[in-house]
C-alpha positions in Angstrom: -16.5 -0.3 -4.1 -15.3 2.4 -1.7 -12.0 3.4 -0.2 -11.3 3.4 3.5 -12.5 6.3 5.6 -9.3 6.0 7.6 -7.2 7.8 4.9 -5.3 10.8 6.0 -3.4 11.6 2.8 -4.0 10.8 -0.9 -1.4 10.6 -3.6 -2.7 8.3 -6.4 0.0 6.3 -8.1 0.0 5.6 -11.9 1.4 2.2 -11.1 -1.6 -0.1 -11.2 -3.3 -2.5 -13.7 -6.7 -0.8 -13.8 -9.8 -2.5 -12.5 -9.6 -5.8 -10.7 -10.5 -9.1 -12.3 -11.4 -10.7 -8.9 -13.4 -9.6 -5.9 -11.5 -8.6 -2.8 -11.3 -11.5 -0.4 -8.0 -10.9 1.4 -5.6 -8.3 2.9 -1.9 -8.4 2.2 0.3 -6.4 4.5 3.9 -5.7 3.2 7.0 -4.2 4.9 8.2 -1.0 3.3 11.7 -1.7 4.7 12.0 1.9 5.8 10.6 4.2 8.5 8.7 6.5 6.1 6.0 9.1 6.3 2.9 8.8 4.1 4.2 11.7 2.0 7.5 9.8 1.3 5.6 6.6 0.6 3.4 8.4 -1.9 6.4 9.9 -3.7 8.1 6.5 -3.8 5.1 4.9 -5.5 4.9 7.6 -8.2 8.2 6.5 -9.8 9.5 3.1 -8.7 7.2 0.7 -10.7 5.4 -0.5 -7.5 2.4 0.5 -5.6 -0.1 -0.5 -2.9 -3.7 0.3 -2.2 -2.8 1.8 1.2 0.4 2.7 3.1 0.8 3.3 6.8 3.5 5.8 7.8 5.7 5.5 10.8 3.3 7.9 12.7 0.2 5.7 11.9 -1.3 8.0 9.3 -2.8 6.2 6.3 -2.1 6.9 2.6 -4.4 6.1 -0.3 -2.1 5.2 -3.2 -4.3 3.0 -5.5 -8.1 3.0 -5.2 -9.5 -0.3 -4.0 -11.3 -0.8 -7.3 -7.9 -1.1 -9.0 -5.2 -3.8 -8.8 -2.0 -2.4 -7.2 1.6 -3.7 -7.9 2.5 -4.7 -4.4 3.2 -8.4 -3.8 4.8 -9.5 -7.1 1.8 -11.8 -7.6 -0.9 -10.8 -10.1 -3.3 -13.4 -8.7 -2.8 -12.1 -5.1 -2.9 -8.4 -6.0 -6.1 -8.9 -8.1 -7.9 -10.1 -4.9 -6.2 -8.3 -2.0 -6.3 -4.9 -0.4 -2.5 -4.3 -0.2 -1.0 -2.3 2.6 2.6 -1.1 2.7 3.7 -0.7 6.3 6.6 1.4 7.6 9.1 -0.9 9.1 12.7 -1.2 10.1 15.3 -1.8 7.4 16.7 -5.0 8.9 15.2 -8.3 9.9 12.7 -8.9 11.4 11.5 -5.6 9.8 9.6 -4.6 12.9 6.8 -2.1 12.8 6.1 0.3 15.7 2.8 0.2 17.6 1.3 3.1 15.7 1.7 1.2 12.4 
């Protein structure tokens, strides 16, 4: 299993469950609820008890946070996170949590 070649910045989070128990068969995008850079996203996922495989900052750059071989803590669903590539996307802080065109 390999990670995306689209990665611009890597900051590996300790917040993951180790190797997956299911093969990847879906993608789960998730709103960050904040217009963040990849550097800020990487820092957030070092300490807050959550993570993602990838993050997309407000400028469209891509963060590698948890390698694809490992299960991130993104969607609050073990069964989903075991089988999904999870992507946190910079978004507005209010409904409908819009993402800009770069994201």
